[in-house]
C-alpha positions as CSV (number, residue, x, y, z in Angstrom):
1,M,46.3,-83.2,-110.2
2,P,49.3,-83.7,-107.8
3,T,52.8,-83.0,-109.3
4,T,54.6,-86.7,-108.7
5,T,58.1,-88.0,-109.0
6,I,59.0,-91.4,-109.4
7,T,62.4,-92.0,-107.4
8,T,64.0,-95.3,-106.2
9,D,64.1,-96.5,-102.7
10,E,67.8,-95.7,-102.1
11,T,67.3,-92.1,-103.5
12,A,66.9,-89.3,-100.8
13,S,64.9,-85.7,-100.9
14,T,65.9,-82.3,-100.1
15,D,62.1,-81.4,-100.4
16,G,60.0,-81.5,-97.5
17,A,57.2,-82.9,-98.6
18,L,58.7,-85.3,-101.1
19,G,61.0,-86.7,-98.0
20,H,58.0,-87.1,-95.8
21,S,57.6,-91.2,-95.4
22,L,53.6,-92.3,-95.3
23,L,54.7,-95.7,-95.9
24,R,57.8,-97.9,-95.6
25,G,58.8,-100.4,-98.6
26,D,59.4,-103.2,-95.7
27,E,55.7,-102.9,-94.1
28,L,54.5,-104.2,-97.8
29,L,56.8,-107.5,-97.6
30,R,55.6,-108.8,-94.4
31,A,53.0,-111.4,-94.3
32,E,49.4,-109.6,-94.1
33,S,48.5,-108.4,-90.8
34,P,45.0,-109.2,-88.4
35,D,44.3,-105.7,-88.9
36,P,41.2,-104.3,-90.6
37,Q,41.3,-104.8,-94.3
38,Y,41.5,-101.0,-95.1
39,D,44.1,-100.4,-92.2
40,R,46.6,-102.9,-94.0
41,P,50.0,-101.8,-95.6
42,R,49.5,-103.3,-99.2
43,E,45.5,-101.6,-99.0
44,L,47.1,-98.3,-97.9
45,S,49.8,-98.5,-100.6
46,R,47.0,-99.4,-103.7
47,Y,44.7,-96.3,-102.3
48,L,47.5,-93.6,-102.1
49,L,48.9,-94.6,-105.4
50,M,45.2,-94.5,-106.9
51,H,44.6,-91.3,-104.7
52,Y,48.2,-89.4,-105.8
53,G,50.1,-91.1,-108.2
54,S,50.8,-89.7,-111.5
55,F,49.9,-91.6,-114.9
56,E,53.7,-92.8,-115.4
57,D,53.6,-94.2,-111.4
58,T,50.2,-96.0,-112.2
59,F,51.3,-97.5,-115.3
60,E,54.6,-97.3,-116.6
61,R,53.8,-96.9,-120.2
62,P,51.7,-94.8,-121.9
63,D,49.6,-97.4,-123.9
64,H,48.6,-99.4,-121.3
65,P,44.9,-101.3,-121.4
66,L,43.7,-99.6,-118.4
67,A,44.8,-96.3,-119.0
68,G,41.4,-94.6,-119.5
69,A,40.5,-95.3,-115.8
70,Y,43.2,-93.1,-114.6
71,G,42.1,-90.0,-112.4
72,Y,39.3,-91.5,-110.3
73,A,39.8,-88.8,-107.6
74,H,40.0,-85.7,-109.9
75,R,36.9,-87.1,-112.0
76,L,34.6,-87.6,-109.2
77,S,35.6,-83.9,-107.7
78,E,35.0,-82.2,-111.4
79,A,31.3,-84.4,-111.7
80,L,30.3,-82.8,-108.4
81,R,31.8,-79.2,-109.8
82,A,30.0,-79.6,-113.2
83,A,26.7,-80.3,-111.1
84,A,26.9,-77.6,-108.8
85,E,27.4,-75.2,-111.8
86,L,24.5,-76.7,-113.9
87,T,22.3,-76.3,-110.6
88,G,23.5,-72.9,-109.2
89,C,24.4,-74.8,-106.0
90,R,27.0,-72.8,-103.8
91,V,29.6,-75.3,-102.5
92,R,30.9,-73.8,-99.3
93,D,31.3,-77.0,-97.5
94,A,31.7,-80.4,-98.0
95,L,31.8,-83.8,-96.7
96,D,33.4,-86.7,-97.7
97,V,32.3,-89.9,-96.7
98,G,34.7,-93.0,-97.1
99,C,37.6,-90.7,-97.8
100,N,40.5,-93.1,-97.3
101,V,43.6,-91.4,-97.8
102,G,42.2,-88.3,-98.7
103,G,42.8,-87.7,-102.4
104,V,39.0,-87.2,-103.4
105,S,39.0,-84.1,-100.3
106,H,42.1,-82.6,-101.9
107,E,40.4,-82.6,-105.2
108,L,37.6,-80.9,-103.4
109,A,39.4,-78.5,-101.8
110,R,40.8,-77.0,-104.9
111,W,37.4,-75.8,-105.7
112,V,35.3,-75.8,-102.8
113,E,35.2,-72.4,-101.0
114,D,35.5,-72.7,-97.3
115,S,35.9,-76.2,-96.0
116,V,36.1,-80.0,-96.8
117,V,35.9,-82.7,-94.0
118,G,36.8,-86.2,-94.8
119,V,35.4,-89.1,-93.1
120,D,36.7,-92.7,-92.9
121,L,36.2,-96.1,-90.7
122,S,39.9,-96.8,-91.1
123,P,42.0,-94.6,-88.1
124,R,45.6,-95.6,-90.3
125,A,43.9,-94.3,-93.7
126,V,42.6,-91.1,-91.7
127,E,45.9,-90.7,-90.2
128,V,47.8,-90.8,-93.8
129,A,45.5,-88.2,-94.7
130,R,46.3,-85.6,-92.3
131,R,50.0,-86.6,-92.8
132,V,49.7,-85.9,-96.3
133,T,48.1,-82.5,-95.6
134,D,50.4,-81.3,-92.8
135,A,53.4,-81.9,-95.0
136,G,51.7,-80.9,-98.6
137,G,52.9,-84.4,-100.0
138,G,54.9,-87.4,-99.1
139,S,56.6,-90.5,-100.2
140,F,55.2,-94.0,-99.9
141,S,56.3,-97.7,-101.5
142,V,54.4,-100.0,-103.8
143,V,55.0,-103.4,-104.9
144,K,57.0,-103.9,-107.5
145,G,57.6,-108.0,-108.4
146,A,59.9,-109.2,-105.6
147,G,60.6,-106.0,-104.3
148,T,59.5,-102.2,-104.1
149,R,59.8,-99.2,-105.6
150,T,59.1,-95.3,-104.1
151,V,56.6,-92.8,-105.5
152,R,56.9,-89.0,-104.3
153,F,54.1,-86.4,-104.7
154,R,53.9,-82.9,-103.7
155,L,50.1,-81.3,-103.3
156,P,49.4,-77.8,-104.7
157,D,50.1,-75.5,-102.5
158,R,48.1,-75.1,-99.3
159,R,46.9,-71.2,-99.7
160,E,45.0,-72.1,-102.9
161,R,42.8,-74.8,-101.1
162,A,39.8,-74.7,-98.8
163,E,40.4,-75.7,-95.3
164,L,41.0,-79.5,-94.9
165,R,39.7,-81.7,-91.8
166,F,40.1,-85.3,-91.6
167,E,37.8,-87.4,-88.8
168,T,37.6,-90.7,-87.9
169,G,33.8,-91.5,-88.1
170,D,31.4,-94.1,-89.4
171,G,29.6,-93.9,-92.6
172,E,26.4,-95.0,-91.3
173,A,26.1,-92.9,-88.2
174,L,27.7,-89.3,-89.5
175,A,28.0,-86.7,-86.7
176,G,26.5,-84.0,-89.2
177,R,26.5,-80.3,-88.1
178,P,24.0,-77.2,-87.6
179,G,22.8,-76.6,-91.1
180,G,23.9,-79.6,-92.9
181,Y,27.0,-79.5,-95.9
182,D,26.2,-77.9,-99.3
183,A,27.5,-81.1,-100.8
184,V,28.1,-84.8,-99.3
185,L,30.1,-87.4,-101.5
186,V,29.9,-90.7,-100.9
187,S,32.4,-92.6,-102.6
188,N,32.5,-96.6,-102.6
189,I,30.9,-97.5,-99.3
190,L,27.2,-98.3,-99.9
191,D,28.0,-102.0,-100.7
192,R,30.5,-101.8,-97.6
193,V,28.3,-100.8,-95.2
194,A,25.8,-103.4,-93.0
195,D,22.6,-101.7,-93.3
196,P,22.8,-99.1,-96.9
197,A,19.4,-98.0,-96.7
198,A,20.1,-96.3,-93.0
199,C,23.2,-95.2,-94.1
200,L,21.1,-93.2,-97.2
201,A,18.2,-92.1,-94.6
202,Q,20.9,-90.1,-93.4
203,F,20.8,-87.5,-96.2
204,H,17.3,-87.0,-96.5
205,D,15.8,-87.5,-92.8
206,S,16.6,-84.1,-91.7
207,E,19.3,-81.5,-92.8
208,R,21.8,-82.2,-90.1
209,V,24.1,-83.7,-92.5
210,L,22.9,-82.4,-96.1
211,R,20.8,-79.3,-96.4
212,A,17.9,-78.4,-98.5
213,G,19.1,-77.6,-101.8
214,G,22.4,-79.5,-101.3
215,L,23.9,-81.7,-103.7
216,L,24.4,-86.0,-102.8
217,V,27.0,-87.8,-104.7
218,I,26.8,-91.3,-104.8
219,A,29.7,-93.5,-106.4
220,C,29.6,-97.1,-106.2
221,P,30.3,-100.1,-108.2
222,W,27.4,-102.1,-106.4
223,S,30.3,-104.9,-105.6
224,W,28.6,-106.8,-102.7
225,Y,29.6,-109.4,-100.3
226,P,28.2,-111.1,-97.5
227,E,30.6,-110.3,-95.1
228,Y,30.1,-106.5,-95.5
229,T,26.2,-106.8,-95.8
230,D,23.7,-109.3,-95.1
231,P,22.1,-110.5,-99.0
232,A,18.8,-109.3,-97.6
233,A,19.8,-105.6,-97.6
234,W,21.4,-105.4,-100.7
235,F,19.7,-102.9,-103.0
236,G,17.4,-104.7,-105.5
237,A,17.1,-107.9,-103.4
238,D,13.7,-107.5,-102.8
239,R,13.2,-107.5,-106.4
240,P,15.0,-110.0,-108.6
241,D,14.1,-108.1,-111.8
242,H,15.5,-104.7,-110.3
243,S,19.4,-103.9,-110.6
244,S,20.7,-102.0,-107.0
245,E,20.7,-98.7,-109.7
246,H,17.3,-99.3,-110.0
247,A,16.9,-99.4,-106.3
248,L,19.0,-96.7,-105.5
249,K,16.9,-94.4,-107.3
250,A,13.8,-95.8,-106.2
251,A,15.0,-95.0,-102.7
252,L,15.9,-91.2,-103.5
253,R,13.2,-89.8,-105.9
254,D,10.2,-88.6,-103.5
255,R,13.0,-86.5,-101.6
256,F,15.5,-85.3,-104.5
257,T,15.8,-84.5,-108.1
258,L,18.4,-86.4,-110.2
259,V,21.0,-84.5,-111.6
260,A,23.8,-86.2,-113.6
261,E,24.7,-90.0,-113.8
262,S,27.8,-91.6,-114.9
263,E,30.1,-94.7,-115.4
264,Q,33.3,-93.8,-113.9
265,A,36.2,-96.1,-113.8
266,G,39.3,-96.7,-111.6
267,V,42.1,-98.8,-110.7
268,L,43.9,-100.2,-107.8
269,C,47.3,-101.5,-108.7
270,Q,48.4,-104.5,-106.9
271,N,51.7,-104.9,-108.8
272,P,52.9,-103.1,-112.5
273,R,51.3,-106.8,-113.9
274,E,48.2,-107.2,-112.1
275,Y,45.3,-104.5,-111.4
276,D,42.1,-104.6,-109.9
277,Y,39.5,-102.6,-112.3
278,F,36.3,-101.2,-111.0
279,E,33.6,-99.0,-112.3
280,S,31.7,-97.2,-110.2
281,H,27.6,-95.7,-110.8
282,V,28.1,-92.0,-110.5
283,T,24.9,-90.2,-109.8
284,I,24.4,-86.4,-108.2
285,W,21.5,-85.7,-106.6
286,Q,19.9,-82.2,-104.8
287,H,18.1,-82.1,-101.9
288,R,14.4,-81.1,-102.5
């Protein structure tokens, strides 16, 4: 996990990484902009904290009732690593779809052999992920009561990581690469795309995105909203007696083997007394 220290907004750091400002406090105190949701300062702040903040940054007390939800990015990466060991799948190159500010990509880069590519639709989230990578850490502000506080963090030595690259892109229209990736992680976007079935089809219709024998991770809380996806396209909509989890398995079972299944909790901090808790259904599949 990243090393993190908490400071006040007035504190200056002589460390280049810790002093690299990613998001200022004054940006969080303005009225919400008309920008897309995931480009907005408060949204970026919440994801920076979930991806890079320490336990103390996130909860401020050790006995917090949501403490078990800490470390979502790390747990997703470790679930994929365990599946790779179980199946004997060598992961030289990985694709992180819906990477946001890059926390899962950085966790993957600690064990993937050669390269990790993070892709997200939000230009500002991708910009922040790149700046974190270039600086080896940074600082950002989070809301605290009527004001803000600053969180500073430092990543592990980049010499110990795979090559990292971040790109702005649509998870429904991935560019792919010759031969495909050894592993693809699709994190919390299937219930946010216009056509989730078409999004899934990218991973089995050819080996442009995922190679034969490669691993596919689908993490999703199945939190559907009509402003993102037409209700007719929601997984399970055609079978009221089936859940989204069942619909996903039905869509993949002919071309993939289910390797692992789990529930992974996560939490986004609005302020020290308000949190958005979610529980992602995580399945890991091997492409046949």
